[in-house]
C-alpha positions as CSV (number, residue, x, y, z in Angstrom):
1,X,126.5,190.8,99.8
2,X,126.8,188.0,97.2
3,X,123.6,186.7,95.9
4,X,124.0,183.0,95.5
5,X,120.9,181.1,94.9
6,X,122.3,177.9,94.0
7,X,121.4,175.7,96.9
8,X,122.3,172.6,95.3
9,X,125.8,173.6,94.2
10,X,125.1,172.3,90.6
11,X,127.1,174.7,88.7
12,X,130.3,172.5,88.9
13,X,129.2,169.3,87.4
14,X,126.2,167.8,85.7
15,X,125.9,164.8,87.9
16,X,125.5,166.9,90.9
17,X,122.7,168.8,89.2
18,X,121.1,165.6,88.4
19,X,121.0,164.5,92.0
20,X,119.9,167.7,93.2
21,X,116.9,167.5,90.7
22,X,116.1,164.0,91.6
23,X,116.2,164.8,95.6
24,X,113.8,167.8,95.0
25,X,111.6,165.6,92.9
26,X,111.4,162.8,95.4
27,X,110.6,165.7,98.2
28,X,108.1,167.1,95.9
29,X,106.4,163.4,95.5
30,X,106.5,162.8,99.3
31,X,104.8,165.9,99.9
32,X,102.1,165.1,97.8
33,X,101.7,161.7,99.3
34,X,101.6,163.4,102.7
35,X,99.1,165.6,101.8
36,X,96.9,162.9,100.3
37,X,97.5,160.8,103.5
38,X,96.4,163.7,105.4
39,X,93.1,164.4,103.4
40,X,92.2,160.7,103.7
41,X,92.7,160.8,107.6
42,X,90.5,164.1,107.8
43,X,88.2,162.6,105.7
44,X,87.7,159.2,107.9
45,X,87.8,161.4,111.2
46,X,84.8,163.7,109.7
47,X,82.8,160.5,108.6
48,X,83.5,159.1,112.3
49,X,82.3,162.3,113.8
50,X,79.4,162.4,111.9
51,X,78.6,158.7,113.0
52,X,78.9,159.6,116.4
53,X,76.7,162.5,116.1
54,X,73.8,160.3,115.1
55,X,71.1,159.8,117.8
56,X,71.6,156.6,119.8
57,X,68.5,155.0,118.8
58,X,69.6,154.9,115.1
59,X,72.0,152.5,115.9
60,X,69.8,150.0,117.0
61,X,67.1,150.2,114.5
62,X,66.0,147.4,112.2
63,X,67.4,147.4,108.7
64,X,65.0,149.1,106.1
65,X,65.3,146.4,103.8
66,X,65.4,143.2,105.6
67,X,64.9,140.8,102.9
68,X,68.1,142.2,100.9
69,X,70.5,140.1,102.3
70,X,68.5,137.0,102.1
71,X,70.0,134.9,99.3
72,X,68.8,131.2,100.1
73,X,68.6,129.3,97.2
74,X,65.7,127.2,96.5
75,X,66.5,123.5,95.4
76,X,64.6,122.4,92.5
77,X,62.3,119.3,92.9
78,X,63.0,116.4,90.8
79,X,59.7,114.8,89.1
């Protein structure tokens, strides 16, 4: 049985070797991007699951720092 591991048929000319290497690098990058997107999706789903596991009362409680969003400016008085 012949052991032929030249899947890209790159032994004949250099342009097909370059095309094959570029294709494999693109597929590798696409795999990394898919892994990153899946990891991000899993993180978001876990965060949503933790939010749903909180007690119902915790969603309707008052803000612990009620004045942190109060950004009213006091107008200076002219004398």
